[in-house]
N, C-alpha and C positions, 0 to 999 in steps of 0.2 A: 621779594618775588612770590610770597604765599598770599598777597592781596591781588593777585591775577585771576581773572576766568574769561571763559570763551564768551563771546557775543552770540549767545544761541539764537535769539531772534534774528539776527543778520544772517546765521548760518543756515538756518530753516528756510528763509526768504530766498537765499541765492542758491541754494543746492535741495531742490525739493527731494529728489531721489538719491538721497546721501548714501544708503546701502551699496547700490550699484556703483555709484561715483567714487567712493571710498576704495572700494575693491580695484576699481580700474588704475588706482595710482599706489596700489601695493599697501593700503591701509586696512587694518582689520577693523570691521564695523564696531566690534565690541569695545576696542579701545577709543574710538570715536564717540560711542555712547557715555564711556566713563568719564571722559574730558568734558563732555557736556553737562553731565550731572554733578562734576566736580569730584567723584570718586577717583579719578586721577587728577592732581592738580596741573594747572598750565605750567609752574614754575619748575616741576618736575618731569615734564613730558619732553620727548625728543623734538630737536629744533627741525627735523626734516618732516616730522607730524604736522607741526604748526605750519610749516612752509606749504606743504601739500594741501592743507585745509584752506590756507589763504589763496592758492592758485585756483583751488575749486570754486571757491566763492567770488573769485574775481577782484579781490580786496585786498589792502596792505595788512601787515601784521599788527598795525596800530588800530587798524578798524575791526579785525578779528579778536584783539585782546583787550578785555576791560579792565581798567585800573582802579581798585579801591572803592567800588560801588557796592552798597549793602543790598540784599536782596531781602524783601518783606516776607514774613511767613504768616500764612492764614492758620489761626489756631482753631482746629475743629472739634476739639474736646473728645476725639477717639485716640485712645493712647497709643496704639502702636504706630499710627499715621505721624501723631504729633512728635513721638520719640524718634523713630527711625528714618522716616522720608516724609517730611513736613511739605506742605504746599507751598510753592513760591508763588506770592500774590503776582499776577500778571503774567505767569509762565504757562507752560504746557503740561500737563499731567498725562501719563500713558498707563493705562491698565492692561496688564498682560494676563489673561487668564482663558482657559476654555469654559464653554457653557457649563453652568451648574455651580460653579465656584464662589458664586456670591458678589459678582462685580456689580450687578444691577442693583442689589440690595444697598451696597455701599455708596453708590452714586445717588440714590434716592434719599439715603440717610444724610449725606452731604448736602445736598440742596434743601432737606427739611432743616437742618440745623442752620445753615448759613442765611437762608431766608430771614429767619428771625433776627439777625444781626444787620440786615439792612440790603442783602445781596438780592439782585435780579436773577433770574434763572431763565435760560433758553436752551431749548433742545432742537436740535436740527433731525427731523425723521430721516431714516436710512432709506435707500432705495428700495429695498425688499421689505417684506411683511415680517415684523417680529412682535407676536402676541405678548411675549414676555417684557416688552418695555412698558407694558400698562402700569406696572408698578412704579416705574420712574415718572412717567407723563403725570401721574396723580400727585407728584411734589414738584411740577414745572409751572412756573407761570406763563411762560411764552413758547409755543410750539410752532416751530417753521419748517416750511417744505423745499426751500432752495437757499443756497449760498446768498443770491441776490437779495431774498427776504431776510435773511439773516443779518445781512450788513445794514440794510435800512433801519432794522429794529436796533441794532446797536449803535447805530449813530444817533437814534432818538433818545435812547437813554444810557448811553455809555459816558456821556459829559457828566452826569451828576450822580451816577451810581456805579457801584462796583458790579461787575456782571460775571456770572458762572455760566459756562457755555460747554455743552456736551454734544458729541457727534461720533459716528461710527467710522471705523478704519475704511470704509469703502469711499468716504470722501477725501481721505488722505491719499488712497490710490490713485483717485482722478486728479488731484492736485488742487481741487478746489479750497482745502483748508488753507494750503499756502497762499493762494489768491485772496482769500478773506484775511488772512494775517497781514498781507501786503497792503491792502486797501485801508484797514484799520490804522495801521501806522503812517500812511500818507494823510489820513484825518486827525493824527495825533492822539487816536483814542488808546490809552494805555492801561484801562481799567478791567480788561477782560482777562479772565483765567480760564483757560481751556482744558477740557478733560476729553481725552481719545479713548473710546473702548473698542473691542473686537467683538461682534457679536457672532461671528462664525467661528471665533476660537483659534485661528490661523496664526495669531501673532506670536504664540507661544514657540512657534517653529523658526521664527525670524530672529535674526540678531539685532536689528535695528528697525521695528515694525513702524514705527511712527516719524522717524527721522529724529532730529535733535530735540531732546527732552530736558525740562528741569527738574521734573520729578518722575520717577519709575516706581510703579507698584507692581511687584511681581506675586501673582496669586499662586499658593502652594497646594498641590493634590492632595499630599498627606494631610496637611492641616485641615482642608475640606472634608476629606474621608472620615477624620476623628472629630468632626463638628467643632473645630475651634475657629470660631469666626469673631472678627474678619479674617479670613483666611489668605492674609499677605505675609509673604515670607520676610521676615526682619532682616536676614542676611543679604539678600540680592535685591531687596528695594532700597532705591537711594534717591538723594535729592540733594540740590544745589545749596540747600540751607544747612544740612548737618555736615557737608564738605567743605562749607565757608569758612575763612578765618574769622569771619565776624559773628560765627555763633557764640553763645553765651558759653563760658568755659565749663560751668556745670554741666550744662547739657551735653556737650561734647565729650565730656569725660564719662559721664553716665551711659550715654549712647553707646560709645565704643566699647565700654566694659559690658554692657548688657549684650552686645552683638557677640563678643568674643565668648562669653559664657554661653549663650544660645548656639553658636556654631559648634562648641565641644560638646554641648548637651546632645546634640542630634547625632554626633559620631557615636557618643556612649550608648544612646538610645537604640542605635542599631544593633550593637552588641548584646544590649540587655533583651532584645527581641529574639535573639538567638539562643544566649545561654543564661537568661535570667539575671535577676539583680545579684545573686551570689557568684556569678561569673565574671564580675569586673573587680579591678584591684579596689581595695579599700580607700585608696588615695583618690579614686574617681567618684566614689559614691556621693560626696558632698556636692560636686558640681552637677552630677546627675539629678540629685533631689531639688537642688535650687534652680536649676534649669526647668525643671518639670514646673515648680511653683510660678516661675516667672512666665513660662508659656501660658499657665492656665489664667494668671492674672491679666495677660494682654488680650484675653477674650473680653467681649464686652457687650451688654443688652443693647439695643438699637430701638430707637424710638418709633421707626417705621414698622418694626416688627412685634410690637406689643401684642398686636391681636393675635399674632400666631404662637408667639412663647410664653404670653401670659406673665412677663417679666417688664417692669418699668424699665424706659430708656434711661441711660445715665450719661452725663456729660462730666469729663474730668479733666481739669485745666492740666497745662503742661507742667506747671509748679508742682502740682500734687502728683502728678505721673513720676517726675524725676524723685520725688521725696520717697513714694512707694517703691519704686524699683530699686533704689539704694538700699532700702530696708530688707528686700527680699534677697539681694547679692550679699550683704553684710550679715545674712543669717537670722535677722529677727523675726522671719516666718517659718523656720525650720520646723517648729512644732506644730503648724497649723496643717490639717488635712488638704491635699490638693484641691479635693472636690469644693472646698469653702472658698477658693480663690476665683473659681471659674464663673464666667457672667456676673462679675459685680462692677461696681464703680470704683471708688477709692477703697483702700484698706481699712 
């Protein structure tokens, strides 16, 4: 039962406005979202939920549920993404952030890194004018202005190349993204990984802002305010990769352990802000200090920001990230100042 997952592309194609549709049949959008990313496993979900989704998609349960298929990960060299919410190749990534949290820098950085590995990059211009997109545009090979143009470009290059495609939520709301994905499927083009962002920042207030996703990156106001970039919340960001039974067991073990540590660290940090470090039980100080170091380690210098930060961009493989995180959680960095772990690559 643990090797089952939802057929997210089918659900995305069949039920474009999933938030409203889910509510109409008594399903919580958050539950549907967690099923799509794998945070809730299909094998442990309620039968009535799966039946309701199949009914919405007008398909059978056999069509809705995929058995035993692996999902390939795109390794970005960005520690927090690869550890907690990796990119599912050929899937859809949703960035949930308000303006100023760094989502555009993250997108520009990903394009910069993955173009070096042979990926082709396409940006669909939003309907309104957003001058801040210039940072992303400088890292994109192909900029298009319509869904029709996007489809033609993808048909031309998607057969021989892997493609990274970015679009604003405005194209999701009109249904154009679903139309594009449907047309790509009909052409049997499966090499496109899609990134959806929200330039207006309204997605933060929505339970299912982009419909079904393979990966969700939830940006965090507290991390952004404290300049802990990339400011992506490692607790609420999810991926079908890390929730899959096919994930490497070492990765799964360290990912879950680190997430548990950071969740407790955040709780203790709230108390420390009020009472000071002396005001928390001695039994919690170890968790606090290691969580503090882990949070610092998960910051990272970006190549596209070198001109502004004066720091050289760093690539850290998943293998090294897992080794370093385990060392922090095991106490191997307890004697090191927190400041020495901020904005570095590997330990």
